[in-house]
C-alpha positions as CSV (number, residue, x, y, z in Angstrom):
1,M,86.8,179.4,76.8
2,R,89.8,177.7,78.5
3,S,87.9,177.6,81.8
4,A,84.9,176.0,80.1
5,E,87.1,173.4,78.6
6,A,88.8,172.7,81.9
7,E,85.4,172.3,83.6
8,A,84.3,169.9,80.8
9,S,87.5,167.9,81.3
10,R,86.9,167.7,85.0
11,G,83.3,166.7,84.5
12,F,84.4,163.9,82.1
13,A,86.9,162.7,84.7
14,Y,84.3,162.7,87.4
15,G,82.0,160.7,85.2
16,V,84.6,158.1,84.4
17,A,85.4,157.8,88.1
18,A,81.7,157.3,89.0
19,Y,81.0,154.7,86.4
20,T,84.3,152.9,86.9
21,S,83.6,152.7,90.6
22,W,80.2,151.2,90.0
23,G,81.7,148.8,87.6
24,L,84.2,147.6,90.2
25,F,81.5,146.9,92.8
26,P,81.7,143.1,92.1
27,L,85.1,143.1,93.8
28,Y,83.8,144.9,96.9
29,W,80.6,143.1,97.9
30,P,82.2,139.6,98.3
31,L,84.4,141.1,101.1
32,L,81.1,141.3,103.1
33,D,79.7,137.9,102.1
34,A,79.9,136.6,105.7
35,A,76.6,138.5,105.9
36,G,73.6,137.8,103.8
37,A,72.5,140.2,101.0
38,L,69.7,141.7,103.3
39,E,72.1,142.4,106.1
40,I,74.6,144.0,103.8
41,L,71.8,146.2,102.3
42,A,70.7,147.3,105.8
43,H,74.3,148.4,106.6
44,R,74.6,150.1,103.3
45,V,71.4,152.1,104.0
46,L,72.4,153.1,107.5
47,W,75.9,154.1,106.8
48,S,74.8,155.9,103.6
49,L,72.4,157.9,105.9
50,V,75.4,158.8,108.1
51,A,77.4,159.9,105.1
52,V,74.6,162.0,103.5
53,A,73.8,163.6,106.9
54,V,77.4,164.8,107.1
55,I,77.1,166.2,103.6
56,V,73.8,167.9,104.4
57,V,75.3,169.6,107.4
58,V,78.5,170.6,105.7
59,L,76.7,172.1,102.7
60,R,73.9,173.5,104.9
61,R,71.1,171.8,103.0
62,G,68.9,171.1,106.0
63,R,66.3,173.7,105.1
64,R,66.1,172.3,101.5
65,V,65.6,168.8,102.9
66,A,62.8,170.1,105.1
67,D,61.2,171.8,102.1
68,V,61.2,168.5,100.2
69,V,59.6,166.6,103.1
70,R,56.8,169.2,103.3
71,N,55.8,168.6,99.7
72,R,53.3,165.7,99.6
73,R,53.8,164.8,95.9
74,T,57.5,164.9,96.2
75,R,57.4,162.8,99.4
76,L,55.4,160.1,97.6
77,L,57.6,160.1,94.5
78,L,60.8,159.7,96.7
79,L,59.1,157.0,98.7
80,V,58.7,155.0,95.4
81,A,62.3,155.9,94.6
82,A,63.5,154.6,98.0
83,A,61.6,151.4,97.5
84,M,63.0,150.8,94.0
85,I,66.6,151.6,94.9
86,S,66.3,149.2,97.9
87,V,65.2,146.4,95.5
88,N,67.9,147.4,93.1
89,W,70.7,147.3,95.7
90,F,69.5,144.0,97.2
91,T,69.3,142.3,93.9
92,Y,72.7,143.5,92.8
93,I,74.4,142.5,96.0
94,W,72.7,139.1,95.9
95,G,73.6,138.6,92.3
96,V,77.3,139.4,92.8
97,N,77.6,137.2,95.9
98,N,75.9,134.3,94.2
99,G,78.0,134.1,91.0
100,R,75.8,136.1,88.7
101,V,78.1,139.0,87.9
102,V,77.7,138.7,84.1
103,E,73.9,138.7,84.6
104,T,74.1,141.9,86.7
105,S,76.0,143.5,83.9
106,L,73.2,142.6,81.5
107,G,70.8,144.5,83.7
108,Y,72.7,147.7,83.3
109,F,73.3,147.1,79.6
110,I,69.6,146.9,78.9
111,N,68.7,149.7,81.4
112,P,68.8,152.6,78.9
113,L,66.4,150.6,76.7
114,V,64.1,150.0,79.6
115,F,64.1,153.7,80.3
116,V,62.9,154.3,76.7
117,L,60.2,151.6,77.0
118,M,58.9,153.1,80.3
119,G,58.7,156.5,78.5
120,V,56.4,154.9,76.0
121,V,54.2,153.0,78.4
122,I,54.0,155.5,81.3
123,L,54.7,158.9,79.8
124,R,53.1,158.2,76.4
125,E,56.2,159.3,74.5
126,R,56.6,158.5,70.8
127,L,59.6,156.5,69.7
128,R,61.4,157.1,66.5
129,R,61.7,154.1,64.1
130,T,65.4,153.3,65.0
131,Q,64.5,153.3,68.7
132,W,61.9,150.6,68.0
133,V,64.5,148.6,66.1
134,A,66.8,148.8,69.2
135,L,64.0,147.7,71.5
136,G,63.2,144.8,69.1
137,L,66.8,143.6,69.2
138,A,66.8,143.8,73.0
139,T,63.6,141.8,73.2
140,V,65.0,139.1,71.0
141,A,68.2,139.1,73.1
142,V,66.2,138.5,76.3
143,V,64.4,135.6,74.6
144,V,67.7,134.1,73.5
145,L,69.1,134.4,77.0
146,T,66.0,133.0,78.6
147,V,66.5,129.9,76.5
148,D,70.2,129.8,77.3
149,Y,69.7,130.1,81.1
150,G,66.6,127.9,81.1
151,R,64.8,130.7,82.9
152,P,64.2,134.4,82.4
153,P,67.4,136.4,83.3
154,W,65.4,137.7,86.3
155,V,68.4,139.3,88.1
156,A,69.1,141.5,85.0
157,L,65.4,142.3,84.5
158,V,64.8,143.3,88.2
159,L,67.9,145.5,88.1
160,A,66.9,147.2,84.9
161,F,63.3,147.8,85.7
162,S,63.9,148.8,89.3
163,F,66.6,151.3,88.4
164,A,64.5,152.6,85.5
165,T,61.5,153.1,87.9
166,Y,63.9,154.8,90.3
167,G,65.1,157.2,87.7
168,L,61.6,158.0,86.5
169,S,60.5,158.7,90.1
170,K,63.5,161.0,90.6
171,K,62.9,162.8,87.4
172,Q,59.3,163.5,88.2
173,A,60.3,164.6,91.7
174,G,62.8,167.1,90.4
175,V,64.9,167.2,93.5
176,D,68.6,167.8,93.7
177,A,70.8,164.7,94.4
178,V,71.8,165.5,98.0
179,E,68.3,166.3,99.2
180,S,66.8,163.4,97.3
181,M,69.4,160.9,98.7
182,A,68.8,162.3,102.2
183,V,65.0,161.8,102.0
184,E,65.3,158.4,100.4
185,T,67.6,157.1,103.1
186,L,65.4,158.6,105.8
187,Y,62.5,156.5,104.5
188,I,64.3,153.2,104.5
189,A,66.7,153.7,107.4
190,P,64.1,152.8,110.2
191,V,63.5,149.4,108.4
192,A,67.2,148.8,108.1
193,A,67.8,149.7,111.7
194,A,65.0,147.4,112.9
195,Y,66.4,144.5,110.9
196,L,69.9,145.0,112.1
197,G,68.7,145.4,115.7
198,W,66.8,142.1,115.4
199,L,69.9,140.3,114.0
200,L,72.0,141.6,116.8
201,W,69.4,140.7,119.4
202,T,69.2,137.1,118.1
203,G,73.0,136.8,117.7
204,Q,72.7,136.3,113.9
205,A,74.5,139.5,112.8
206,A,77.8,139.0,111.0
207,V,79.3,141.9,112.9
208,A,78.4,140.2,116.2
209,D,81.2,137.7,115.6
210,G,83.7,140.2,114.4
211,G,85.7,143.0,116.0
212,L,86.3,146.6,115.2
213,S,87.8,145.8,111.8
214,T,84.5,144.1,110.8
215,W,82.5,147.2,111.9
216,L,84.8,149.4,110.0
217,L,84.5,147.3,106.9
218,F,80.7,147.5,107.0
219,A,81.0,151.2,107.7
220,T,82.7,151.7,104.3
221,T,79.4,150.8,102.6
222,G,78.3,154.4,103.2
223,L,81.4,155.8,101.5
224,V,81.2,153.3,98.7
225,T,77.6,154.4,98.0
226,I,78.0,158.2,98.4
227,G,81.4,158.6,96.7
228,P,80.3,157.6,93.1
229,L,77.0,159.5,93.5
230,L,78.9,162.7,94.3
231,C,81.2,162.1,91.3
232,F,78.2,161.5,89.1
233,G,76.5,164.7,90.4
234,A,79.7,166.7,89.6
235,A,79.8,165.2,86.1
236,A,76.2,165.8,85.4
237,I,76.5,169.6,85.8
238,R,79.7,169.9,83.7
239,V,79.2,167.7,80.6
240,P,76.3,167.2,78.2
241,M,73.7,164.4,78.9
242,V,74.8,162.7,75.6
243,T,78.2,162.3,77.2
244,I,76.8,161.0,80.4
245,G,74.7,158.6,78.3
246,L,77.8,157.2,76.7
247,L,79.8,157.0,79.9
248,Q,77.1,154.9,81.6
249,Y,78.2,151.9,79.5
250,I,81.6,151.9,81.4
251,A,80.0,150.2,84.5
252,P,78.4,147.2,82.8
253,V,81.5,146.7,80.5
254,V,83.7,146.5,83.6
255,Q,81.2,144.2,85.4
256,F,81.0,141.9,82.4
257,A,84.8,141.8,82.1
258,L,85.1,140.9,85.8
259,G,82.4,138.2,85.5
260,V,84.1,136.5,82.6
261,L,87.8,137.1,83.3
262,W,88.0,137.4,87.1
263,F,85.2,135.3,88.4
264,D,85.4,132.9,85.4
265,E,81.6,132.6,84.9
266,A,80.4,130.4,82.1
267,M,79.7,132.0,78.7
268,P,78.5,129.4,76.2
269,A,77.9,130.3,72.6
270,S,74.2,131.0,73.0
271,R,74.9,133.4,75.8
272,W,77.4,135.3,73.6
273,I,74.7,135.5,71.0
274,G,72.3,137.1,73.5
275,F,74.8,139.6,74.7
276,T,75.9,140.4,71.2
277,L,72.3,141.3,70.3
278,V,72.1,143.5,73.4
279,W,75.3,145.3,72.4
280,L,74.0,145.7,68.8
281,A,70.8,147.2,70.2
282,L,72.8,149.6,72.3
283,V,74.9,150.7,69.3
284,V,71.8,151.3,67.2
285,F,70.2,153.2,70.1
286,T,73.3,155.3,70.9
287,V,74.1,156.3,67.3
288,E,70.5,157.3,66.7
289,A,70.4,159.3,70.0
290,V,73.7,161.2,69.1
291,R,72.4,161.9,65.6
292,H,69.1,163.1,66.8
293,R,70.8,165.4,69.4
294,R,73.0,166.9,66.7
295,R,69.9,167.6,64.4
296,E,68.2,169.3,67.3
297,L,71.2,171.5,68.0
298,R,71.6,172.4,64.3
299,H,67.9,173.3,64.0
300,A,68.1,175.4,67.1
301,A,71.1,177.2,65.7
302,E,69.3,177.8,62.4
303,A,66.3,179.2,64.2
304,V,68.4,181.6,66.2
305,A,70.2,182.7,63.0
306,I,66.8,183.5,61.4
């Protein structure tokens, strides 16, 4: 029992570390703002490939990666995942480096609700009444924020829908995190390498004007990407998914706090109303999810007892 509790505590700590790291990303990407968002993305992809290749070798997962590549359906699903995570990463980097940290946090606040919406539209899942209430509140919030911004909060919407599509593709592929990350980066690395090669050839690359320190700074993009993913993977196998679902709010909360308190982004009253509606939707959604999970566990226990 003590060992199980220790593993759960470790898993919780890993989860907190993962989501806190993701939440602090707005402090990291501006360090690279001498480059454009697309160049930063290209570096992130290539250095992530280097990091994941080391992990594959150390863990001796090469054969598993080859098995994934041989499966046509899995290849196609991971191709979609690779495209969506590229869109997600680019949008997030662009948003942070263009003064839209608060809006990026909105994307990850509404992401769980977008997951549910995609489950209805794509997987034909049925929602419970309270889940519909949460989605309704989120929809009203987006309308309020659209009026406030004078445009749809497209950064937030692209982040939410791209990550939800990414998650859905990964779920249907059913591949472990290391193998999935390896195949995804293999898909997009050639494009990233070609783009960086063109920038270097034309003298437009940010690293062309810097020295070793600049190269080392860009090389950290791989560690920054892989580190939280490994922590998340370690958490996912040690704690219940309900706990993971609650921990995921750490990242947007930290991002929102940084946007308002550190980057001093504007938050007029109408914007506070929109965000409050989103938070209310998340409270309704989370409380309902926890209660539903408890009912399922109670019914399962009663069935075993019978």
